[in-house]
C-alpha positions as CSV (number, residue, x, y, z in Angstrom):
1,M,-3.4,11.0,-32.8
2,A,-3.5,7.8,-30.7
3,K,-4.1,8.3,-27.0
4,S,-1.5,7.3,-24.4
5,P,-2.2,4.3,-22.3
6,E,-3.0,6.7,-19.4
7,E,-5.6,8.6,-21.4
8,E,-7.2,5.7,-23.3
9,H,-9.9,5.0,-20.7
10,P,-11.7,6.8,-17.9
11,Q,-10.4,4.8,-14.9
12,K,-6.8,5.5,-13.9
13,A,-4.7,2.4,-13.2
14,F,-1.2,1.8,-12.1
15,G,1.1,-1.2,-12.4
16,W,4.5,-2.4,-13.5
17,A,5.3,-2.9,-17.2
18,A,8.2,-4.0,-19.5
19,R,9.0,-1.7,-22.3
20,D,11.4,-3.8,-24.3
21,S,12.9,-7.3,-24.7
22,S,15.3,-6.7,-21.7
23,G,12.2,-7.7,-19.8
24,L,12.9,-5.2,-17.0
25,L,9.7,-4.0,-15.4
26,S,9.1,-0.6,-13.9
27,P,6.2,1.6,-12.7
28,F,3.6,2.3,-15.4
29,H,0.5,4.6,-15.4
30,F,-2.3,3.5,-17.7
31,S,-6.1,3.2,-17.7
32,R,-9.0,0.8,-17.6
33,R,-12.4,1.0,-19.3
34,E,-15.4,2.2,-17.3
35,T,-17.4,-0.6,-15.7
36,G,-19.8,-1.7,-18.4
37,D,-23.3,-3.1,-17.9
38,G,-21.9,-6.7,-17.8
39,D,-18.6,-5.9,-16.2
40,V,-17.0,-6.4,-12.8
41,T,-14.3,-4.1,-11.5
42,I,-11.8,-5.8,-9.2
43,K,-9.3,-4.5,-6.8
44,I,-6.3,-6.8,-7.2
45,L,-4.9,-8.3,-4.0
46,Y,-2.5,-11.0,-5.4
47,C,-1.1,-12.0,-8.7
48,G,0.9,-15.1,-9.4
49,V,4.1,-14.9,-11.6
50,C,3.8,-17.5,-14.3
51,H,6.7,-18.7,-16.5
52,S,4.8,-17.4,-19.5
53,D,5.1,-13.9,-18.0
54,L,8.8,-14.3,-18.3
55,H,8.6,-15.6,-21.9
56,N,6.4,-12.6,-22.7
57,V,8.3,-9.8,-21.1
58,K,11.4,-10.9,-23.0
59,N,9.5,-11.5,-26.2
60,E,10.8,-15.1,-26.3
61,W,7.7,-16.3,-28.3
62,G,8.0,-13.4,-30.7
63,F,4.6,-11.7,-30.4
64,T,5.0,-9.3,-27.4
65,M,3.4,-5.9,-27.8
66,Y,5.2,-3.4,-25.6
67,P,4.6,-1.9,-23.1
68,I,3.3,-5.1,-21.5
69,V,1.8,-5.5,-18.0
70,P,1.9,-9.2,-17.3
71,G,-0.1,-11.3,-14.9
72,H,-3.0,-13.8,-15.4
73,E,-3.3,-15.4,-12.0
74,I,-5.3,-12.7,-10.3
75,V,-7.2,-12.8,-7.0
76,G,-9.0,-9.7,-5.8
77,T,-12.3,-8.3,-4.4
78,V,-15.2,-6.8,-6.4
79,T,-15.5,-3.0,-6.0
80,K,-18.1,-2.3,-8.6
81,T,-20.6,-4.2,-10.8
82,G,-22.5,-3.3,-13.9
83,K,-26.3,-3.1,-13.8
84,N,-26.7,-6.5,-15.7
85,V,-24.2,-8.4,-13.5
86,K,-25.9,-11.4,-11.8
87,K,-23.1,-13.6,-10.5
88,F,-21.2,-11.2,-8.3
89,K,-21.7,-8.4,-5.8
90,V,-19.4,-5.8,-4.3
91,G,-17.1,-7.4,-1.7
92,D,-17.0,-10.8,-3.3
93,R,-13.6,-12.5,-3.6
94,V,-13.0,-13.4,-7.2
95,G,-10.3,-14.7,-9.6
96,V,-9.3,-13.9,-13.2
97,G,-7.2,-16.3,-15.2
98,V,-5.8,-16.3,-18.7
99,I,-8.9,-15.3,-20.6
100,V,-10.9,-12.1,-20.5
101,E,-13.0,-12.3,-23.7
102,S,-14.0,-14.7,-26.4
103,C,-16.7,-14.6,-29.2
104,K,-19.2,-16.6,-27.1
105,R,-20.7,-17.9,-30.4
106,C,-18.3,-20.4,-32.0
107,E,-18.3,-24.2,-31.4
108,S,-15.6,-24.0,-28.8
109,C,-17.4,-21.3,-26.8
110,Q,-20.6,-23.3,-27.0
111,Q,-18.8,-26.2,-25.5
112,D,-17.4,-24.1,-22.6
113,L,-14.0,-24.2,-24.2
114,E,-13.4,-20.5,-24.5
115,N,-9.6,-21.1,-24.4
116,Y,-9.8,-22.6,-27.9
117,C,-12.0,-19.9,-29.4
118,P,-10.3,-18.3,-32.4
119,Q,-11.1,-14.9,-31.0
120,T,-10.0,-15.5,-27.5
121,I,-8.7,-12.3,-25.8
122,L,-5.9,-12.9,-23.3
123,T,-5.7,-11.0,-20.0
124,Y,-2.6,-9.2,-21.2
125,N,-0.7,-8.7,-24.5
126,S,-3.9,-8.9,-26.6
127,Y,-6.4,-6.4,-28.0
128,S,-10.0,-6.3,-26.8
129,Q,-12.9,-6.3,-29.1
130,D,-13.1,-2.6,-28.7
131,G,-9.6,-2.3,-30.0
132,A,-8.0,-1.4,-26.6
133,K,-4.9,-3.2,-25.4
134,T,-5.2,-5.6,-22.5
135,Y,-3.0,-5.2,-19.4
136,G,-2.6,-7.9,-16.7
137,G,-2.5,-8.3,-13.0
138,Y,0.7,-6.7,-12.1
139,S,-1.5,-3.7,-11.4
140,D,-4.0,-2.3,-8.9
141,I,-7.4,-2.8,-10.7
142,V,-8.9,-4.7,-13.6
143,V,-12.3,-4.6,-15.4
144,V,-13.6,-7.9,-16.7
145,D,-16.8,-9.2,-18.3
146,E,-18.5,-11.2,-15.5
147,H,-18.5,-14.3,-17.7
148,Y,-14.8,-14.6,-17.4
149,V,-14.7,-13.8,-13.6
150,L,-14.4,-16.8,-11.3
151,R,-15.8,-17.3,-7.8
152,F,-12.8,-17.8,-5.6
153,P,-13.7,-20.3,-2.8
154,E,-13.6,-18.9,0.7
155,N,-11.5,-21.7,2.1
156,L,-8.8,-21.2,-0.6
157,P,-6.1,-18.8,0.6
158,P,-6.0,-15.9,-1.9
159,D,-2.2,-15.8,-2.1
160,A,-1.4,-19.6,-2.4
161,G,-4.5,-20.1,-4.4
162,A,-3.7,-17.5,-7.1
163,P,-1.4,-19.8,-9.2
164,L,-4.2,-22.3,-9.6
165,L,-5.8,-19.9,-12.1
166,C,-3.1,-20.9,-14.6
167,A,-0.9,-23.7,-13.2
168,G,-3.9,-25.5,-11.6
169,I,-6.1,-25.5,-14.7
170,T,-3.2,-26.2,-17.0
171,V,-2.7,-29.7,-15.4
172,Y,-6.3,-30.3,-14.3
173,S,-7.9,-29.9,-17.7
174,P,-5.7,-32.6,-19.5
175,M,-6.2,-35.0,-16.6
176,K,-10.0,-34.7,-17.1
177,Y,-9.9,-34.8,-20.9
178,Y,-7.4,-37.6,-21.3
179,G,-8.9,-39.8,-18.5
180,I,-6.0,-39.4,-16.1
181,T,-8.3,-39.7,-13.1
182,E,-8.6,-43.4,-12.5
183,P,-7.5,-44.3,-8.9
184,G,-4.5,-46.7,-8.8
185,K,-3.2,-45.8,-12.2
186,H,0.4,-44.6,-12.5
187,L,1.1,-41.0,-13.4
188,G,4.5,-39.6,-14.2
189,V,5.0,-35.8,-13.7
190,A,8.0,-34.6,-15.7
191,G,9.4,-31.4,-14.2
192,L,8.9,-30.2,-10.7
193,G,8.2,-26.5,-11.1
194,G,5.2,-24.3,-10.9
195,L,3.1,-26.7,-13.0
196,G,4.6,-29.9,-11.9
197,H,4.2,-29.5,-8.1
198,V,0.5,-28.8,-8.6
199,A,0.1,-31.8,-10.9
200,V,1.5,-34.0,-8.1
201,K,-1.1,-32.7,-5.7
202,I,-4.0,-33.0,-8.1
203,G,-2.9,-36.4,-9.2
204,K,-2.8,-37.7,-5.6
205,A,-6.3,-36.2,-5.0
206,F,-7.6,-38.3,-7.9
207,G,-6.1,-41.3,-6.2
208,L,-3.3,-41.9,-8.7
209,K,0.2,-43.3,-8.0
210,V,2.5,-40.4,-8.8
211,T,6.2,-40.5,-9.8
212,V,8.1,-37.3,-10.2
213,I,10.5,-37.4,-13.2
214,S,13.3,-34.8,-12.8
215,T,16.9,-34.2,-13.7
216,S,17.6,-33.0,-10.2
217,L,18.2,-35.6,-7.4
218,K,18.1,-32.9,-4.8
219,K,14.3,-32.5,-5.3
220,E,13.6,-36.1,-4.3
221,E,13.0,-35.6,-0.6
222,E,10.7,-32.6,-1.0
223,A,8.8,-34.4,-3.8
224,I,8.0,-37.4,-1.6
225,N,7.9,-36.0,1.9
226,K,6.3,-32.6,1.3
227,L,4.3,-32.9,-2.0
228,G,3.2,-36.4,-1.5
229,A,4.6,-38.1,-4.5
230,D,5.0,-41.9,-4.3
231,S,8.4,-42.1,-6.0
232,F,11.1,-40.1,-7.7
233,L,12.9,-40.9,-10.9
234,V,16.1,-39.2,-11.9
235,S,15.9,-38.8,-15.7
236,S,19.7,-38.3,-15.9
237,D,20.4,-41.7,-14.5
238,P,20.4,-44.3,-17.3
239,A,20.2,-47.3,-15.0
240,K,17.1,-46.0,-13.2
241,M,15.4,-44.9,-16.4
242,K,16.0,-48.4,-17.9
243,A,14.5,-50.0,-14.8
244,A,11.4,-47.8,-15.2
245,I,10.7,-48.7,-18.8
246,N,7.0,-49.6,-19.4
247,T,5.9,-48.8,-15.9
248,M,3.6,-45.7,-16.3
249,D,0.1,-45.3,-17.6
250,Y,0.4,-41.5,-18.2
251,I,3.0,-38.8,-18.2
252,I,2.2,-35.1,-17.9
253,D,5.2,-33.2,-19.3
254,T,5.5,-29.7,-17.7
255,V,9.0,-29.0,-18.9
256,S,9.3,-25.7,-20.7
257,A,12.9,-26.1,-21.9
258,V,13.9,-28.1,-25.0
259,H,14.2,-31.7,-24.1
260,P,14.1,-35.2,-25.7
261,L,10.7,-37.0,-25.7
262,G,12.1,-40.4,-26.5
263,P,13.1,-41.3,-22.9
264,L,9.7,-40.3,-21.6
265,L,7.9,-42.4,-24.2
266,S,9.9,-45.4,-23.1
267,L,8.5,-45.1,-19.6
268,L,4.9,-45.6,-20.8
269,K,3.1,-48.9,-20.9
270,L,1.1,-50.1,-23.9
271,N,-1.6,-47.5,-24.7
272,G,0.2,-45.0,-22.5
273,K,-0.4,-41.2,-22.9
274,L,2.3,-38.5,-22.9
275,I,0.6,-35.1,-22.5
276,N,2.6,-31.9,-23.1
277,V,1.7,-28.7,-21.2
278,G,5.1,-27.0,-21.1
279,L,5.8,-24.6,-24.0
280,P,9.4,-24.8,-25.1
281,E,10.7,-22.0,-27.4
282,K,11.7,-24.5,-30.2
283,P,10.1,-27.6,-31.7
284,L,10.7,-30.9,-30.0
285,E,11.8,-34.0,-31.9
286,L,9.2,-36.8,-31.8
287,P,10.4,-40.4,-32.4
288,I,7.6,-42.4,-34.1
289,F,8.8,-45.9,-33.5
290,P,7.9,-45.9,-29.8
291,L,4.5,-44.6,-30.6
292,A,3.7,-47.2,-33.2
293,M,5.2,-50.1,-31.3
294,G,3.4,-49.3,-28.1
295,R,0.2,-47.8,-29.5
296,K,1.1,-44.7,-27.4
297,L,-0.4,-41.2,-27.7
298,V,1.3,-37.8,-27.5
299,G,-1.2,-35.0,-26.8
300,G,-1.3,-31.5,-25.6
301,S,-3.5,-29.1,-23.7
302,D,-3.9,-25.4,-23.1
303,I,-5.4,-24.2,-19.9
304,G,-9.2,-24.7,-19.8
305,G,-12.5,-23.0,-20.3
306,I,-14.2,-20.9,-17.6
307,K,-16.6,-23.6,-16.5
308,E,-13.8,-26.1,-16.0
309,T,-11.6,-23.5,-14.3
310,Q,-14.3,-23.0,-11.7
311,E,-14.6,-26.8,-11.4
312,M,-10.9,-27.0,-10.7
313,L,-11.0,-24.2,-8.1
314,D,-13.8,-26.0,-6.3
315,F,-11.9,-29.3,-6.5
316,C,-8.8,-27.8,-5.1
317,A,-10.8,-26.1,-2.3
318,K,-12.4,-29.5,-1.4
319,H,-9.0,-31.3,-1.3
320,G,-7.0,-28.5,0.3
321,I,-4.8,-28.0,-2.8
322,T,-2.8,-24.8,-3.1
323,A,0.5,-23.9,-4.7
324,D,3.7,-23.7,-2.7
325,I,4.6,-20.0,-3.0
326,E,7.1,-17.4,-2.2
327,L,5.3,-14.1,-1.5
328,I,7.1,-11.0,-2.9
329,K,6.6,-7.3,-3.1
330,M,6.1,-5.6,-6.5
331,G,9.5,-3.9,-6.2
332,D,11.1,-7.4,-6.1
333,I,9.7,-8.5,-9.4
334,N,12.8,-8.1,-11.5
335,T,14.9,-10.1,-9.1
336,A,12.1,-12.7,-9.0
337,M,12.1,-12.9,-12.8
338,E,15.9,-13.5,-12.8
339,R,15.4,-16.3,-10.3
340,L,12.5,-17.8,-12.2
341,A,14.8,-18.0,-15.3
342,K,17.2,-20.1,-13.2
343,S,14.3,-22.2,-11.7
344,D,15.3,-20.8,-8.3
345,V,11.8,-20.8,-6.7
346,K,9.8,-23.3,-4.8
347,Y,7.5,-23.3,-6.6
348,R,5.7,-20.1,-7.6
349,F,6.2,-16.4,-6.9
350,V,3.1,-14.5,-6.0
351,I,3.0,-10.7,-5.8
352,D,1.4,-9.1,-2.8
353,V,-0.1,-6.5,-5.0
354,A,-2.4,-4.6,-2.6
355,N,0.3,-4.2,0.1
356,S,3.2,-3.3,-2.1
357,L,2.0,-1.5,-5.2
358,S,2.7,2.2,-4.5
359,Q,2.9,5.1,-6.9
């Protein structure tokens, strides 16, 4: 007979879980594995609320395994280390992102691209190599192989820095891979949410000219005066869109809703690159004529490997980049999810786990 989540492992754990596609989260007792020789046990202090958490709790992508404890933007402190752990000691401030295991042997892993490993194990809603289900950061503790634990820079605030573990690396990795780092080049950022607002900050740190592309005119003042964008383009204004044709070198598309790609492609110069990092529920229509006539490229990217995620954290610490957050208590998570579904947050919810998770 299968053991209950609470009896599966020796270490008792407590968090909040969704049990069905209503997505409603409620208190959940479960367990974590004992700290292995290469493991780090972490007391969770803060956990960001990613849009993918919302997709998963509601099973909008079709592969949710209930009960599900979301959360893959985890910052905490080390409370125990295995005897073979070399990188961390008790008391260290650390982060855990989207990945907690991979095969470590395949071509992707050998290139420090664990995120593309066919056997990647996600921080939640996956099964570990030992067959146990993974549960995320909406909880009090987590046990992770030290290879997938990140050193969290001392000068990064743990609450506002937590979303960098997903939102930050999701926009940093394609900037590096696709060469979107050349000072003076023009970057468009489509969508000004959790991903988009961090993309603006990282783009500016690379020395790029940054234009925010949004359907909402009311975001213009904040995009320019607070986030540091150079300009703002209302995508629902045909005249302004026409005036901006062939003006951008790159666009990072962070929009997670179904939307047309044609208007974005028209904004790109010859040899321009449109990189998609948002994950709409349904396929998007891709017009080929603009690609062929402008030798343009449409690409994608999915988070980043562990080495690059550490590089991103260090880059953000150096440049003072954090997410703009609204700190919430665990008991407010269902209201936060409702607001997130309406894009009613500037720009990322972060759960104050240690100060609000009570049994």
